[in-house]
N, C-alpha and C positions, 0 to 999 in steps of 0.2 A: 409374374414374379412379385413376391411379397417384399415389402420394405420394412425391415425390423428396426429401423432407426426412428425412435420417437422424437417428436418435436421438442425443442427446449422449453422448459417451464419458464414462467416469468421470473422466478427466483434465479434460475441459471442465467437468464439474460441479464439480470441486474449484476450478478457476480462477474459475468464476462465484461460488462461495461465498466465496472469499477477497476478491474484488472487492466483493461486496455487503457483507460484514462490514466491510472497510476503509472503505468510503464511509459506512457507518452511524456508525462511530466518528468519522470525520473531520467529519461533519455535527454530531455532538454537541460536538466540540471547537470548531468554528466558533461554535456557539450559546453556549458557555460562555466561550471565550477570545478570539474574534474572529480566530483563526488556528488552524492545525493544527500542533501541536507534533510533532516527529518521533517516530514510533512504529513498531514492527515487528509483523508478523503472520506466523503460520506455519499451514500447512494440512497435516494428516497424510495420508499416502498410504493408510493402511489403516483410516481411520475418517472420520466426518463432522465431527470436531472441528476447530475453528479457534481459535487462541489469540493474544492480543496482549500487548504489553508496551511501556510508555512509561517512559523512564528519567529524566524531568524531575524527579520528586520525589526520586529517589535521588541525582541530580547537579544540584542547583539552580543551581550556579555555572557549569555547563558551557555553552559556546557552542553555537550551532546546529550548526556543523560537528562539534564534539565529541560532541553528542548523536547525530548521524547515525553517526559512527564507533563509538560505544558500542553502538548498536543493531545495526549490521552485525556487530561482533565477537561479540555475544551470539547472534545468529542463526546465525553460523558454528559456534559451539560446539554449539548445539542440533541443527543439521543433521548434525553428526558423531555425535551420541549417539542421535538418534531417527529414526524413519522419516517424514521430511518430504518432501512432494511439491513444495511451492512456498512461497516467502516473499514478503513485501511490505514495502517501506519506504514510509511514507506521511508527507507533510509539506506545508506550504505552500511554494510556489515562486513566484518573481516574475521577470518579464521587463520590458523597457522599458515595455510598454503593457498588461500584464495580470498578474493574480495568479490562482493556481489551486492545486488540490490535486494534488500530484505523487504518483502511485501507481506505484512501480517494482516490478514482479513479476519474480521470478527462479525458474527451474526448472533442472534439470540440463541441459536443452537450450539455453536462451537466456534473457536478460533482456529486458524491454521497459518503457519508461516511458510512461505516459499522463498527460496533464495535463487536469484538469477545471477550466476557468475558473469563478470564482465572483465574485459581487458582492453587496453588502448592499443590500436594499431595505427599505421601511418595515416589513414584517412578518417580516423574517428574511433568511436567505441563500438566494440562487438559485445552484444549481450547474448548469452547462451541460454539454452533451455533450463527451466527451473527444476529444483529438487525440493521436496518437502522436508523441512527441518523438524527435529524432535522437540525443541524448546522454543519459546516465544521470545521476542526482543523487547516487548513492552507489556505492561499490565493490560488485562482485558478491558474493553470499553463496555461491553454488555456484561453486567454482573447480576 
């Protein structure tokens, strides 16, 4: 019997790692704050390391939009200085009828935004399967 499933590429593994890490941090923020404060994540091209930074404590008076811009600006600096394969901007997003975790992934090839709807239930937060959004929530990091 032939196996038509090809092994994941290194790039796919990096993207999988950044998504898993981002969602783990987002879940912890939901548990603690009831929302996902904007934060940035970066995945290195030449290692298994993933790192994140949230600027809320450094800029407690910043608006939501300012926190997003601060995060993007910082990721842009890091991309210029280090061997970064992908970045993510992660935050709570709202539409008329739903609230979700916005996970905007950016690589040198292209950006994509995925929204994971969530709702609170008796024993915590339930995060649903994502859908891909048409527009981005933040400027691109790789330009």
